[in-house]
N, C-alpha and C positions, 0 to 999 in steps of 0.2 A: 846193276839195273835197279832203278828206283821202284818203290812199291806202286807208284802211280802207273809206271810203264807196265809192270806185271799185271796190275788190275785191268788195264786196258787190253792186254793180250788175252787174259782169261775171259773177260767179258765179251770180247770180240769172238772168241771161239764158241762160247755158249750162244751168242747171238746168231752166228752162222747156222748152228743146228736148229735154233728156234725158227729161223727164216725158212729152212727146208720143210719144217713141220707146221709152219704158220701158227706158232704157239708163243709169240712174243710175250703177251700179257700173262699167260698161264705160267710160264717159266719165271717171270718177274714176281708174280704173286707168291709162288713157292719159295723163291729165294728170300723174299721179304719176310715170309712167315718164319723161316728158320732164323733169319737175322734178328727178328724181334725176340725170339726165344733166347738167342745168344746174348742179346743186349740186356734183357731183363733178368737173366740168371747168372749172377756173378760167379758162383762156384763152377758152373758149367763152362763159362768163358775161361776162367783161370785154368781149369783142367785142360781144355783144348789148346790154350796158348802156351802152356808150360812144356818146355822141351824135355823135361825129366820123364814124363809119362810116355809109355810105349805107343807108337802110332797104331798098332793093331788094336790096342785097348781103346784108343780114341775112336777109331773107325767103328768098333763094335758099339760103343756108347752112342755115337752119331747115328748108326743104323737103327738103334732102338728109338731114338728121338724122332728120326724120319718116319718110322712106322707109326708112332703116336700122332704125328702131324699129318699123316696121309700123303707124304711126299715120296713118290716112286719114280722110276725111269731115269730119264736124262738128268734131271736136277739132282736126284739122290746120288747118282754116280758122280756128278760134277762136285757136289759137296764132299763126298768121300775122297775124291781126287785132291781137293784142296787140303784135306786133313793129311792125306798120304804124302803130299809134297811140302807140308809144313806152311801152307799159305792161307789157312783158314782165318788168320789174323787180319787179312786184307779184304775180308768179305764185304765190309761196308763200302770200300773203294770200288770193288767189283760191281756191287749193286748200283752204285751211283753211275758208273761208266755204262753199265748195261741199260739203265733207265734212259740215259742220254741217247744211246743208239736206238732204243725202242721208240722213244718219243719222236726222233727224227724220221724213222721208218713209217710211223703211224701218223705223221704230220700233226703232232700234238704239242701244245705249249702248256707248261705248268705255271700257274700264276698264283701269287700270294696277294691277298687283298686284306688290308687292315681298315677298319671303320671304327668310328667312335660309338656308334649305335648299331643294333641289329638291323639288317637289311630285310625288306619284305621280299617275298618270292618273286614278285614282278620286277623289283629293282635288281635282284640277283640275275634274273634272266636278261634284263636290259644291259647290265654291266658285262655279262658273259658275251652277249651278241656284239657289243661294241669292241670288246677285246679280240673276239674272233675276226672281226673286220680289220682291226689294227694289225694283228699278227698273221692273218691269212692261214690260221691253223685252228684245229679243234682245241678248245681251251678247257683245262681241268683246273678249277679254282679251289683254293684253300682260303676260307674266310675266317678272320680272327678279329675279335673285338678288342679295341684299345682305347679306353676312355680318355687317356692323356692326349689324344689327337684333338679333342674338343669338338670336332666336326669334320666333315669332308671324308676323303678316302686316300689311301696310299696303296699303289699297285706296284708290285715287283714282278717283272717278266725277265727271267734269266738274271743278268747283271744290271739291268736297267730299272731304275726306280722312278715312278711318276708320283710326286708328292703333291696332292691337292688338299692337304689337311689345313684346317684353320690354324693349328699350331705352327705349321711351316710358314703360312702367310703372315702371321703375327711376328714371327722371328725375322722375316724379310723386312717388314715395316720397321721393326726395332733397329735393324742394321742400317736402313736408309736414314732414319732419324738420327742415329748415332753419327753417321758420316756428315750430316749437314750441320751438326752443332759445333 
């Protein structure tokens, strides 16, 4: 079984529990909090991923980290289960799969927006409203400045990219001129 299939199974199991308790976002935030610690602390990550170390030792260390992070209950037990089963190394995949399930259940779209210049609050609200009309979902935007765009905006919704940047338009003009020569 591939790690993607395993991640989907684990995320689906946690998602079903979250559904019963109506705690989709709470569980996601707790998973994310632990994932960030794992990502930022290389020695912790190597310890958990290394099969040489005893699983009971790993669970004890994870238990201490969970206490410091304030993660208890279902998510704490879920993370300990991942350590016990030797699956903590697929936590990022589980988190991504869980986020997709949660977004679908909450009718949410995550959108990436790149602009050449900072957007005013009014313009951010207008872009968000337009994207909510386009997707028919609640939009959560991540805005990034990219001066190389020269102007305009690039919007990514899932796998679809809408490129309205000046840079892209100039490249199209360059291609058209190149074809006519």
